[in-house]
Backbone as XML, in Angstrom:
<?xml version="1.0"?>
<chain id="A" units="angstrom">
  <residue number="1" name="MET">
    <atom name="N" x="15.129" y="16.182" z="2.152"/>
    <atom name="CA" x="14.292" y="15.267" z="1.383"/>
    <atom name="C" x="13.021" y="14.957" z="2.167"/>
  </residue>
  <residue number="2" name="ASN">
    <atom name="N" x="11.888" y="14.984" z="1.508"/>
    <atom name="CA" x="10.606" y="14.708" z="2.145"/>
    <atom name="C" x="10.401" y="13.205" z="2.265"/>
  </residue>
  <residue number="3" name="GLU">
    <atom name="N" x="10.155" y="12.733" z="3.473"/>
    <atom name="CA" x="9.899" y="11.316" z="3.703"/>
    <atom name="C" x="8.580" y="10.923" z="3.052"/>
  </residue>
  <residue number="4" name="LYS">
    <atom name="N" x="8.521" y="9.667" z="2.612"/>
    <atom name="CA" x="7.302" y="9.162" z="1.976"/>
    <atom name="C" x="6.949" y="7.815" z="2.576"/>
  </residue>
  <residue number="5" name="ILE">
    <atom name="N" x="5.665" y="7.661" z="2.848"/>
    <atom name="CA" x="5.128" y="6.422" z="3.391"/>
    <atom name="C" x="4.246" y="5.797" z="2.320"/>
  </residue>
  <residue number="6" name="LEU">
    <atom name="N" x="4.433" y="4.502" z="2.079"/>
    <atom name="CA" x="3.597" y="3.770" z="1.136"/>
    <atom name="C" x="2.819" y="2.711" z="1.904"/>
  </residue>
  <residue number="7" name="VAL">
    <atom name="N" x="1.511" y="2.756" z="1.788"/>
    <atom name="CA" x="0.631" y="1.763" z="2.396"/>
    <atom name="C" x="0.115" y="0.870" z="1.276"/>
  </residue>
  <residue number="8" name="CYS">
    <atom name="N" x="0.345" y="-0.442" z="1.408"/>
    <atom name="CA" x="-0.174" y="-1.393" z="0.424"/>
    <atom name="C" x="-1.483" y="-1.968" z="0.943"/>
  </residue>
  <residue number="9" name="VAL">
    <atom name="N" x="-2.496" y="-1.942" z="0.099"/>
    <atom name="CA" x="-3.818" y="-2.437" z="0.488"/>
    <atom name="C" x="-4.263" y="-3.551" z="-0.445"/>
  </residue>
  <residue number="10" name="THR">
    <atom name="N" x="-5.130" y="-4.379" z="0.083"/>
    <atom name="CA" x="-5.806" y="-5.385" z="-0.710"/>
    <atom name="C" x="-7.274" y="-4.983" z="-0.792"/>
  </residue>
  <residue number="11" name="VAL">
    <atom name="N" x="-8.074" y="-5.778" z="-1.428"/>
    <atom name="CA" x="-9.496" y="-5.460" z="-1.545"/>
    <atom name="C" x="-10.218" y="-6.096" z="-0.356"/>
  </residue>
  <residue number="12" name="GLN">
    <atom name="N" x="-9.954" y="-5.528" z="0.806"/>
    <atom name="CA" x="-10.583" y="-5.964" z="2.041"/>
    <atom name="C" x="-10.920" y="-4.729" z="2.863"/>
  </residue>
  <residue number="13" name="GLN">
    <atom name="N" x="-12.047" y="-4.762" z="3.509"/>
    <atom name="CA" x="-12.496" y="-3.627" z="4.306"/>
    <atom name="C" x="-11.506" y="-3.300" z="5.422"/>
  </residue>
  <residue number="14" name="GLY">
    <atom name="N" x="-10.807" y="-4.307" z="5.931"/>
    <atom name="CA" x="-9.833" y="-4.090" z="7.000"/>
    <atom name="C" x="-8.673" y="-3.190" z="6.601"/>
  </residue>
  <residue number="15" name="CYS">
    <atom name="N" x="-8.480" y="-2.978" z="5.331"/>
    <atom name="CA" x="-7.379" y="-2.120" z="4.869"/>
    <atom name="C" x="-7.622" y="-0.652" z="5.200"/>
  </residue>
  <residue number="16" name="VAL">
    <atom name="N" x="-8.837" y="-0.331" z="5.566"/>
    <atom name="CA" x="-9.131" y="1.023" z="6.042"/>
    <atom name="C" x="-8.201" y="1.348" z="7.213"/>
  </residue>
  <residue number="17" name="ASP">
    <atom name="N" x="-7.983" y="0.362" z="8.099"/>
    <atom name="CA" x="-7.111" y="0.571" z="9.253"/>
    <atom name="C" x="-5.664" y="0.817" z="8.841"/>
  </residue>
  <residue number="18" name="LEU">
    <atom name="N" x="-5.220" y="0.186" z="7.753"/>
    <atom name="CA" x="-3.862" y="0.412" z="7.273"/>
    <atom name="C" x="-3.673" y="1.854" z="6.807"/>
  </residue>
  <residue number="19" name="ILE">
    <atom name="N" x="-4.656" y="2.366" z="6.086"/>
    <atom name="CA" x="-4.583" y="3.751" z="5.615"/>
    <atom name="C" x="-4.600" y="4.701" z="6.806"/>
  </residue>
  <residue number="20" name="ARG">
    <atom name="N" x="-5.432" y="4.414" z="7.794"/>
    <atom name="CA" x="-5.477" y="5.262" z="8.994"/>
    <atom name="C" x="-4.138" y="5.238" z="9.726"/>
  </residue>
  <residue number="21" name="GLU">
    <atom name="N" x="-3.533" y="4.057" z="9.834"/>
    <atom name="CA" x="-2.227" y="3.932" z="10.479"/>
    <atom name="C" x="-1.178" y="4.743" z="9.719"/>
  </residue>
  <residue number="22" name="GLY">
    <atom name="N" x="-1.186" y="4.637" z="8.398"/>
    <atom name="CA" x="-0.266" y="5.418" z="7.580"/>
    <atom name="C" x="-0.498" y="6.912" z="7.730"/>
  </residue>
  <residue number="23" name="HIS">
    <atom name="N" x="-1.761" y="7.307" z="7.786"/>
    <atom name="CA" x="-2.099" y="8.722" z="7.950"/>
    <atom name="C" x="-1.608" y="9.245" z="9.292"/>
  </residue>
  <residue number="24" name="ASP">
    <atom name="N" x="-1.820" y="8.468" z="10.360"/>
    <atom name="CA" x="-1.336" y="8.877" z="11.686"/>
    <atom name="C" x="0.182" y="9.052" z="11.679"/>
  </residue>
  <residue number="25" name="LEU">
    <atom name="N" x="0.888" y="8.092" z="11.071"/>
    <atom name="CA" x="2.346" y="8.174" z="10.998"/>
    <atom name="C" x="2.786" y="9.382" z="10.170"/>
  </residue>
  <residue number="26" name="ALA">
    <atom name="N" x="2.087" y="9.643" z="9.087"/>
    <atom name="CA" x="2.407" y="10.798" z="8.242"/>
    <atom name="C" x="2.213" y="12.105" z="9.011"/>
  </residue>
  <residue number="27" name="LEU">
    <atom name="N" x="1.152" y="12.181" z="9.797"/>
    <atom name="CA" x="0.920" y="13.383" z="10.595"/>
    <atom name="C" x="2.018" y="13.569" z="11.643"/>
  </residue>
  <residue number="28" name="GLN">
    <atom name="N" x="2.458" y="12.476" z="12.246"/>
    <atom name="CA" x="3.496" y="12.541" z="13.280"/>
    <atom name="C" x="4.850" y="12.942" z="12.705"/>
  </residue>
  <residue number="29" name="THR">
    <atom name="N" x="5.132" y="12.500" z="11.492"/>
    <atom name="CA" x="6.471" y="12.684" z="10.929"/>
    <atom name="C" x="6.551" y="13.761" z="9.847"/>
  </residue>
  <residue number="30" name="GLY">
    <atom name="N" x="5.406" y="14.228" z="9.373"/>
    <atom name="CA" x="5.401" y="15.197" z="8.282"/>
    <atom name="C" x="5.661" y="14.559" z="6.919"/>
  </residue>
  <residue number="31" name="ALA">
    <atom name="N" x="5.546" y="13.234" z="6.850"/>
    <atom name="CA" x="5.804" y="12.509" z="5.601"/>
    <atom name="C" x="4.607" y="12.609" z="4.652"/>
  </residue>
  <residue number="32" name="GLU">
    <atom name="N" x="4.883" y="12.396" z="3.370"/>
    <atom name="CA" x="3.820" y="12.255" z="2.363"/>
    <atom name="C" x="3.263" y="10.842" z="2.464"/>
  </residue>
  <residue number="33" name="LEU">
    <atom name="N" x="1.970" y="10.709" z="2.264"/>
    <atom name="CA" x="1.325" y="9.398" z="2.313"/>
    <atom name="C" x="0.875" y="8.992" z="0.916"/>
  </residue>
  <residue number="34" name="HIS">
    <atom name="N" x="1.174" y="7.730" z="0.568"/>
    <atom name="CA" x="0.757" y="7.156" z="-0.706"/>
    <atom name="C" x="0.155" y="5.790" z="-0.428"/>
  </residue>
  <residue number="35" name="VAL">
    <atom name="N" x="-0.837" y="5.407" z="-1.222"/>
    <atom name="CA" x="-1.521" y="4.121" z="-1.068"/>
    <atom name="C" x="-1.435" y="3.385" z="-2.395"/>
  </residue>
  <residue number="36" name="LEU">
    <atom name="N" x="-1.194" y="2.066" z="-2.305"/>
    <atom name="CA" x="-1.026" y="1.248" z="-3.505"/>
    <atom name="C" x="-1.785" y="-0.062" z="-3.366"/>
  </residue>
  <residue number="37" name="HIS">
    <atom name="N" x="-2.463" y="-0.429" z="-4.449"/>
    <atom name="CA" x="-3.036" y="-1.772" z="-4.563"/>
    <atom name="C" x="-2.460" y="-2.395" z="-5.826"/>
  </residue>
  <residue number="38" name="VAL">
    <atom name="N" x="-1.922" y="-3.608" z="-5.687"/>
    <atom name="CA" x="-1.427" y="-4.332" z="-6.852"/>
    <atom name="C" x="-2.297" y="-5.561" z="-7.040"/>
  </residue>
  <residue number="39" name="SER">
    <atom name="N" x="-2.822" y="-5.710" z="-8.236"/>
    <atom name="CA" x="-3.670" y="-6.850" z="-8.566"/>
    <atom name="C" x="-3.036" y="-7.644" z="-9.696"/>
  </residue>
  <residue number="40" name="ALA">
    <atom name="N" x="-3.070" y="-8.946" z="-9.563"/>
    <atom name="CA" x="-2.539" y="-9.815" z="-10.613"/>
    <atom name="C" x="-3.514" y="-9.930" z="-11.776"/>
  </residue>
  <residue number="41" name="SER">
    <atom name="N" x="-4.748" y="-9.475" z="-11.574"/>
    <atom name="CA" x="-5.765" y="-9.640" z="-12.604"/>
    <atom name="C" x="-6.572" y="-8.360" z="-12.790"/>
  </residue>
  <residue number="42" name="LYS">
    <atom name="N" x="-6.927" y="-8.060" z="-14.020"/>
    <atom name="CA" x="-7.764" y="-6.892" z="-14.301"/>
    <atom name="C" x="-9.241" y="-7.157" z="-14.031"/>
  </residue>
  <residue number="43" name="SER">
    <atom name="N" x="-9.565" y="-8.373" z="-13.611"/>
    <atom name="CA" x="-10.962" y="-8.684" z="-13.299"/>
    <atom name="C" x="-11.354" y="-8.179" z="-11.911"/>
  </residue>
  <residue number="44" name="LEU">
    <atom name="N" x="-10.466" y="-7.454" z="-11.287"/>
    <atom name="CA" x="-10.667" y="-6.927" z="-9.944"/>
    <atom name="C" x="-12.002" y="-6.197" z="-9.803"/>
  </residue>
  <residue number="45" name="LEU">
    <atom name="N" x="-12.314" y="-5.357" z="-10.756"/>
    <atom name="CA" x="-13.520" y="-4.534" z="-10.651"/>
    <atom name="C" x="-14.779" y="-5.217" z="-11.160"/>
  </residue>
  <residue number="46" name="SER">
    <atom name="N" x="-14.663" y="-6.474" z="-11.571"/>
    <atom name="CA" x="-15.853" y="-7.167" z="-12.066"/>
    <atom name="C" x="-16.811" y="-7.505" z="-10.930"/>
  </residue>
  <residue number="47" name="SER">
    <atom name="N" x="-16.337" y="-7.500" z="-9.716"/>
    <atom name="CA" x="-17.171" y="-7.769" z="-8.555"/>
    <atom name="C" x="-17.661" y="-6.439" z="-7.960"/>
  </residue>
  <residue number="48" name="PRO">
    <atom name="N" x="-18.970" y="-6.277" z="-7.813"/>
    <atom name="CA" x="-19.484" y="-5.047" z="-7.196"/>
    <atom name="C" x="-18.952" y="-4.853" z="-5.770"/>
  </residue>
  <residue number="49" name="GLU">
    <atom name="N" x="-18.739" y="-5.944" z="-5.057"/>
    <atom name="CA" x="-18.207" y="-5.848" z="-3.693"/>
    <atom name="C" x="-16.780" y="-5.287" z="-3.708"/>
  </residue>
  <residue number="50" name="ASN">
    <atom name="N" x="-15.945" y="-5.791" z="-4.624"/>
    <atom name="CA" x="-14.581" y="-5.278" z="-4.752"/>
    <atom name="C" x="-14.582" y="-3.801" z="-5.137"/>
  </residue>
  <residue number="51" name="ALA">
    <atom name="N" x="-15.436" y="-3.447" z="-6.070"/>
    <atom name="CA" x="-15.515" y="-2.051" z="-6.512"/>
    <atom name="C" x="-15.928" y="-1.149" z="-5.349"/>
  </residue>
  <residue number="52" name="ALA">
    <atom name="N" x="-16.859" y="-1.599" z="-4.529"/>
    <atom name="CA" x="-17.311" y="-0.803" z="-3.385"/>
    <atom name="C" x="-16.184" y="-0.625" z="-2.366"/>
  </residue>
  <residue number="53" name="ILE">
    <atom name="N" x="-15.442" y="-1.692" z="-2.106"/>
    <atom name="CA" x="-14.330" y="-1.596" z="-1.152"/>
    <atom name="C" x="-13.256" y="-0.661" z="-1.692"/>
  </residue>
  <residue number="54" name="LEU">
    <atom name="N" x="-12.909" y="-0.805" z="-2.968"/>
    <atom name="CA" x="-11.909" y="0.094" z="-3.554"/>
    <atom name="C" x="-12.364" y="1.551" z="-3.515"/>
  </residue>
  <residue number="55" name="ASN">
    <atom name="N" x="-13.634" y="1.767" z="-3.738"/>
    <atom name="CA" x="-14.189" y="3.121" z="-3.644"/>
    <atom name="C" x="-13.993" y="3.682" z="-2.243"/>
  </residue>
  <residue number="56" name="THR">
    <atom name="N" x="-14.261" y="2.858" z="-1.238"/>
    <atom name="CA" x="-14.069" y="3.266" z="0.156"/>
    <atom name="C" x="-12.602" y="3.601" z="0.411"/>
  </residue>
  <residue number="57" name="LEU">
    <atom name="N" x="-11.699" y="2.748" z="-0.074"/>
    <atom name="CA" x="-10.277" y="2.979" z="0.132"/>
    <atom name="C" x="-9.812" y="4.248" z="-0.580"/>
  </residue>
  <residue number="58" name="PHE">
    <atom name="N" x="-10.297" y="4.473" z="-1.811"/>
    <atom name="CA" x="-9.952" y="5.701" z="-2.530"/>
    <atom name="C" x="-10.439" y="6.930" z="-1.762"/>
  </residue>
  <residue number="59" name="SER">
    <atom name="N" x="-11.659" y="6.861" z="-1.246"/>
    <atom name="CA" x="-12.220" y="7.993" z="-0.494"/>
    <atom name="C" x="-11.403" y="8.281" z="0.757"/>
  </residue>
  <residue number="60" name="LEU">
    <atom name="N" x="-11.050" y="7.235" z="1.476"/>
    <atom name="CA" x="-10.257" y="7.415" z="2.686"/>
    <atom name="C" x="-8.870" y="7.967" z="2.358"/>
  </residue>
  <residue number="61" name="ALA">
    <atom name="N" x="-8.261" y="7.468" z="1.288"/>
    <atom name="CA" x="-6.959" y="7.984" z="0.869"/>
    <atom name="C" x="-7.057" y="9.472" z="0.546"/>
  </residue>
  <residue number="62" name="ARG">
    <atom name="N" x="-8.093" y="9.847" z="-0.148"/>
    <atom name="CA" x="-8.294" y="11.261" z="-0.507"/>
    <atom name="C" x="-8.453" y="12.107" z="0.760"/>
  </residue>
  <residue number="63" name="GLU">
    <atom name="N" x="-9.230" y="11.613" z="1.737"/>
    <atom name="CA" x="-9.419" y="12.325" z="3.006"/>
    <atom name="C" x="-8.090" y="12.471" z="3.760"/>
  </residue>
  <residue number="64" name="ALA">
    <atom name="N" x="-7.184" y="11.508" z="3.576"/>
    <atom name="CA" x="-5.886" y="11.521" z="4.253"/>
    <atom name="C" x="-4.827" y="12.256" z="3.427"/>
  </residue>
  <residue number="65" name="ASP">
    <atom name="N" x="-5.260" y="12.964" z="2.382"/>
    <atom name="CA" x="-4.345" y="13.680" z="1.484"/>
    <atom name="C" x="-3.306" y="12.758" z="0.859"/>
  </residue>
  <residue number="66" name="ALA">
    <atom name="N" x="-3.720" y="11.552" z="0.510"/>
    <atom name="CA" x="-2.812" y="10.565" z="-0.091"/>
    <atom name="C" x="-3.218" y="10.293" z="-1.529"/>
  </residue>
  <residue number="67" name="ASP">
    <atom name="N" x="-2.202" y="9.991" z="-2.344"/>
    <atom name="CA" x="-2.455" y="9.486" z="-3.687"/>
    <atom name="C" x="-2.705" y="7.995" z="-3.556"/>
  </residue>
  <residue number="68" name="MET">
    <atom name="N" x="-3.638" y="7.454" z="-4.341"/>
    <atom name="CA" x="-3.840" y="6.011" z="-4.372"/>
    <atom name="C" x="-3.716" y="5.539" z="-5.803"/>
  </residue>
  <residue number="69" name="SER">
    <atom name="N" x="-2.917" y="4.481" z="-5.978"/>
    <atom name="CA" x="-2.681" y="3.917" z="-7.303"/>
    <atom name="C" x="-3.081" y="2.450" z="-7.319"/>
  </residue>
  <residue number="70" name="ILE">
    <atom name="N" x="-3.512" y="1.997" z="-8.484"/>
    <atom name="CA" x="-3.753" y="0.574" z="-8.707"/>
    <atom name="C" x="-2.857" y="0.141" z="-9.851"/>
  </residue>
  <residue number="71" name="LEU">
    <atom name="N" x="-2.089" y="-0.912" z="-9.609"/>
    <atom name="CA" x="-1.238" y="-1.488" z="-10.640"/>
    <atom name="C" x="-1.707" y="-2.901" z="-10.934"/>
  </residue>
  <residue number="72" name="TYR">
    <atom name="N" x="-1.617" y="-3.297" z="-12.187"/>
    <atom name="CA" x="-1.924" y="-4.667" z="-12.586"/>
    <atom name="C" x="-0.617" y="-5.326" z="-12.987"/>
  </residue>
  <residue number="73" name="ASP">
    <atom name="N" x="-0.239" y="-6.376" z="-12.246"/>
    <atom name="CA" x="1.029" y="-7.040" z="-12.498"/>
    <atom name="C" x="0.970" y="-8.437" z="-11.891"/>
  </residue>
  <residue number="74" name="GLN">
    <atom name="N" x="1.375" y="-9.433" z="-12.647"/>
    <atom name="CA" x="1.416" y="-10.809" z="-12.144"/>
    <atom name="C" x="2.436" y="-10.969" z="-11.024"/>
  </residue>
  <residue number="75" name="ASP">
    <atom name="N" x="3.488" y="-10.155" z="-11.069"/>
    <atom name="CA" x="4.554" y="-10.193" z="-10.062"/>
    <atom name="C" x="4.258" y="-9.141" z="-8.997"/>
  </residue>
  <residue number="76" name="VAL">
    <atom name="N" x="3.396" y="-9.482" z="-8.052"/>
    <atom name="CA" x="2.958" y="-8.510" z="-7.043"/>
    <atom name="C" x="4.132" y="-7.991" z="-6.209"/>
  </residue>
  <residue number="77" name="PRO">
    <atom name="N" x="4.991" y="-8.869" z="-5.641"/>
    <atom name="CA" x="6.114" y="-8.329" z="-4.861"/>
    <atom name="C" x="7.045" y="-7.447" z="-5.699"/>
  </residue>
  <residue number="78" name="GLY">
    <atom name="N" x="7.296" y="-7.843" z="-6.935"/>
    <atom name="CA" x="8.146" y="-7.048" z="-7.818"/>
    <atom name="C" x="7.535" y="-5.684" z="-8.100"/>
  </residue>
  <residue number="79" name="ALA">
    <atom name="N" x="6.222" y="-5.646" z="-8.326"/>
    <atom name="CA" x="5.539" y="-4.380" z="-8.605"/>
    <atom name="C" x="5.593" y="-3.456" z="-7.390"/>
  </residue>
  <residue number="80" name="ILE">
    <atom name="N" x="5.405" y="-4.021" z="-6.205"/>
    <atom name="CA" x="5.479" y="-3.206" z="-4.987"/>
    <atom name="C" x="6.885" y="-2.655" z="-4.825"/>
  </residue>
  <residue number="81" name="ALA">
    <atom name="N" x="7.888" y="-3.509" z="-4.981"/>
    <atom name="CA" x="9.281" y="-3.077" z="-4.821"/>
    <atom name="C" x="9.637" y="-1.980" z="-5.827"/>
  </residue>
  <residue number="82" name="ARG">
    <atom name="N" x="9.204" y="-2.126" z="-7.078"/>
    <atom name="CA" x="9.481" y="-1.099" z="-8.087"/>
    <atom name="C" x="8.808" y="0.221" z="-7.714"/>
  </residue>
  <residue number="83" name="HIS">
    <atom name="N" x="7.583" y="0.131" z="-7.195"/>
    <atom name="CA" x="6.851" y="1.340" z="-6.807"/>
    <atom name="C" x="7.543" y="2.029" z="-5.623"/>
  </residue>
  <residue number="84" name="VAL">
    <atom name="N" x="8.005" y="1.235" z="-4.660"/>
    <atom name="CA" x="8.738" y="1.781" z="-3.510"/>
    <atom name="C" x="9.951" y="2.557" z="-4.002"/>
  </residue>
  <residue number="85" name="LYS">
    <atom name="N" x="10.712" y="1.955" z="-4.912"/>
    <atom name="CA" x="11.933" y="2.588" z="-5.413"/>
    <atom name="C" x="11.617" y="3.835" z="-6.237"/>
  </residue>
  <residue number="86" name="GLN">
    <atom name="N" x="10.611" y="3.742" z="-7.095"/>
    <atom name="CA" x="10.228" y="4.882" z="-7.938"/>
    <atom name="C" x="9.756" y="6.050" z="-7.071"/>
  </residue>
  <residue number="87" name="LEU">
    <atom name="N" x="8.987" y="5.745" z="-6.055"/>
    <atom name="CA" x="8.440" y="6.760" z="-5.163"/>
    <atom name="C" x="9.514" y="7.318" z="-4.232"/>
  </residue>
  <residue number="88" name="GLY">
    <atom name="N" x="10.487" y="6.477" z="-3.900"/>
    <atom name="CA" x="11.481" y="6.871" z="-2.909"/>
    <atom name="C" x="10.941" y="6.765" z="-1.498"/>
  </residue>
  <residue number="89" name="ALA">
    <atom name="N" x="10.055" y="5.784" z="-1.283"/>
    <atom name="CA" x="9.429" y="5.609" z="0.034"/>
    <atom name="C" x="10.460" y="5.147" z="1.057"/>
  </residue>
  <residue number="90" name="SER">
    <atom name="N" x="10.291" y="5.636" z="2.268"/>
    <atom name="CA" x="11.175" y="5.236" z="3.359"/>
    <atom name="C" x="10.476" y="4.279" z="4.317"/>
  </residue>
  <residue number="91" name="VAL">
    <atom name="N" x="9.148" y="4.224" z="4.254"/>
    <atom name="CA" x="8.358" y="3.330" z="5.101"/>
    <atom name="C" x="7.337" y="2.619" z="4.217"/>
  </residue>
  <residue number="92" name="LEU">
    <atom name="N" x="7.221" y="1.308" z="4.416"/>
    <atom name="CA" x="6.228" y="0.497" z="3.705"/>
    <atom name="C" x="5.360" y="-0.175" z="4.748"/>
  </residue>
  <residue number="93" name="ILE">
    <atom name="N" x="4.051" y="0.067" z="4.672"/>
    <atom name="CA" x="3.100" y="-0.515" z="5.616"/>
    <atom name="C" x="2.277" y="-1.561" z="4.884"/>
  </residue>
  <residue number="94" name="LEU">
    <atom name="N" x="2.263" y="-2.770" z="5.456"/>
    <atom name="CA" x="1.510" y="-3.897" z="4.911"/>
    <atom name="C" x="0.563" y="-4.431" z="5.967"/>
  </residue>
  <residue number="95" name="GLY">
    <atom name="N" x="-0.439" y="-5.150" z="5.529"/>
    <atom name="CA" x="-1.329" y="-5.841" z="6.451"/>
    <atom name="C" x="-0.691" y="-7.138" z="6.926"/>
  </residue>
  <residue number="96" name="PRO">
    <atom name="N" x="-1.469" y="-7.949" z="7.632"/>
    <atom name="CA" x="-0.953" y="-9.238" z="8.105"/>
    <atom name="C" x="-0.464" y="-10.080" z="6.930"/>
  </residue>
  <residue number="97" name="ASP">
    <atom name="N" x="0.649" y="-10.757" z="7.130"/>
    <atom name="CA" x="1.246" y="-11.551" z="6.056"/>
    <atom name="C" x="0.811" y="-13.005" z="6.189"/>
  </residue>
  <residue number="98" name="ARG">
    <atom name="N" x="-0.134" y="-13.399" z="5.352"/>
    <atom name="CA" x="-0.629" y="-14.780" z="5.365"/>
    <atom name="C" x="-0.136" y="-15.567" z="4.149"/>
  </residue>
  <residue number="99" name="THR">
    <atom name="N" x="0.611" y="-14.891" z="3.281"/>
    <atom name="CA" x="1.021" y="-15.545" z="2.034"/>
    <atom name="C" x="2.534" y="-15.578" z="1.834"/>
  </residue>
  <residue number="100" name="GLY">
    <atom name="N" x="3.303" y="-15.047" z="2.767"/>
    <atom name="CA" x="4.750" y="-15.002" z="2.607"/>
    <atom name="C" x="5.236" y="-13.817" z="1.794"/>
  </residue>
  <residue number="101" name="LEU">
    <atom name="N" x="4.370" y="-12.844" z="1.548"/>
    <atom name="CA" x="4.725" y="-11.679" z="0.749"/>
    <atom name="C" x="5.881" y="-10.897" z="1.372"/>
  </residue>
  <residue number="102" name="THR">
    <atom name="N" x="5.867" y="-10.746" z="2.682"/>
    <atom name="CA" x="6.894" y="-9.946" z="3.350"/>
    <atom name="C" x="8.286" y="-10.495" z="3.073"/>
  </residue>
  <residue number="103" name="GLY">
    <atom name="N" x="8.445" y="-11.804" z="3.174"/>
    <atom name="CA" x="9.745" y="-12.415" z="2.917"/>
    <atom name="C" x="10.210" y="-12.192" z="1.497"/>
  </residue>
  <residue number="104" name="ARG">
    <atom name="N" x="9.287" y="-12.323" z="0.535"/>
    <atom name="CA" x="9.649" y="-12.107" z="-0.869"/>
    <atom name="C" x="9.998" y="-10.636" z="-1.122"/>
  </residue>
  <residue number="105" name="LEU">
    <atom name="N" x="9.274" y="-9.736" z="-0.445"/>
    <atom name="CA" x="9.531" y="-8.304" z="-0.613"/>
    <atom name="C" x="10.877" y="-7.888" z="-0.041"/>
  </residue>
  <residue number="106" name="LYS">
    <atom name="N" x="11.230" y="-8.438" z="1.130"/>
    <atom name="CA" x="12.480" y="-8.040" z="1.786"/>
    <atom name="C" x="13.677" y="-8.217" z="0.861"/>
  </residue>
  <residue number="107" name="ALA">
    <atom name="N" x="13.652" y="-9.247" z="0.050"/>
    <atom name="CA" x="14.766" y="-9.501" z="-0.867"/>
    <atom name="C" x="14.822" y="-8.477" z="-2.000"/>
  </residue>
  <residue number="108" name="LEU">
    <atom name="N" x="13.716" y="-7.791" z="-2.263"/>
    <atom name="CA" x="13.631" y="-6.857" z="-3.386"/>
    <atom name="C" x="13.733" y="-5.387" z="-2.985"/>
  </residue>
  <residue number="109" name="LEU">
    <atom name="N" x="13.543" y="-5.113" z="-1.697"/>
    <atom name="CA" x="13.483" y="-3.727" z="-1.228"/>
    <atom name="C" x="14.854" y="-3.193" z="-0.859"/>
  </residue>
  <residue number="110" name="PRO">
    <atom name="N" x="15.013" y="-1.871" z="-0.933"/>
    <atom name="CA" x="16.257" y="-1.273" z="-0.445"/>
    <atom name="C" x="16.427" y="-1.595" z="1.043"/>
  </residue>
  <residue number="111" name="GLU">
    <atom name="N" x="17.677" y="-1.727" z="1.478"/>
    <atom name="CA" x="17.949" y="-2.100" z="2.863"/>
    <atom name="C" x="17.493" y="-1.054" z="3.871"/>
  </residue>
  <residue number="112" name="ASP">
    <atom name="N" x="17.438" y="0.199" z="3.468"/>
    <atom name="CA" x="17.129" y="1.262" z="4.426"/>
    <atom name="C" x="15.634" y="1.531" z="4.603"/>
  </residue>
  <residue number="113" name="ILE">
    <atom name="N" x="14.777" y="0.743" z="3.976"/>
    <atom name="CA" x="13.338" y="0.968" z="4.129"/>
    <atom name="C" x="12.847" y="0.333" z="5.424"/>
  </residue>
  <residue number="114" name="THR">
    <atom name="N" x="11.923" y="1.001" z="6.082"/>
    <atom name="CA" x="11.278" y="0.467" z="7.273"/>
    <atom name="C" x="10.017" y="-0.263" z="6.815"/>
  </residue>
  <residue number="115" name="LEU">
    <atom name="N" x="9.943" y="-1.532" z="7.149"/>
    <atom name="CA" x="8.811" y="-2.377" z="6.749"/>
    <atom name="C" x="7.976" y="-2.684" z="7.971"/>
  </residue>
  <residue number="116" name="LYS">
    <atom name="N" x="6.683" y="-2.341" z="7.912"/>
    <atom name="CA" x="5.784" y="-2.560" z="9.047"/>
    <atom name="C" x="4.636" y="-3.449" z="8.613"/>
  </residue>
  <residue number="117" name="ASN">
    <atom name="N" x="4.484" y="-4.579" z="9.312"/>
    <atom name="CA" x="3.312" y="-5.433" z="9.120"/>
    <atom name="C" x="2.332" y="-5.149" z="10.249"/>
  </residue>
  <residue number="118" name="MET">
    <atom name="N" x="1.153" y="-4.687" z="9.888"/>
    <atom name="CA" x="0.121" y="-4.371" z="10.885"/>
    <atom name="C" x="-0.810" y="-5.573" z="11.030"/>
  </residue>
  <residue number="119" name="GLU">
    <atom name="N" x="-1.216" y="-5.820" z="12.218"/>
    <atom name="CA" x="-2.156" y="-6.937" z="12.472"/>
    <atom name="C" x="-3.572" y="-6.446" z="12.472"/>
  </residue>
</chain>
């Protein structure tokens, strides 16, 4: 079975580092790399700044041979957990947890997934 890494990004320039970290890990392990952004609102692209950052993230994902998806869902942790399960990801990479997302996700994720919070 081919290992899969899922990197979750927000609309922040710092998420470039998360994709790079996922890409490095994918190169080391031979895993497939996938990138996901979940937004609670479809107004995400109404801001030119957000659109520019997402464009940068899409470009970097493409350079890293990764698929990047955007999901719209009010239940962000639930959407991430469903995507992890659907994808069959074995590693989930998140940015710094300032909102308690990691704790909510742990209850929804399969026990065998490796969860990494990057600072």
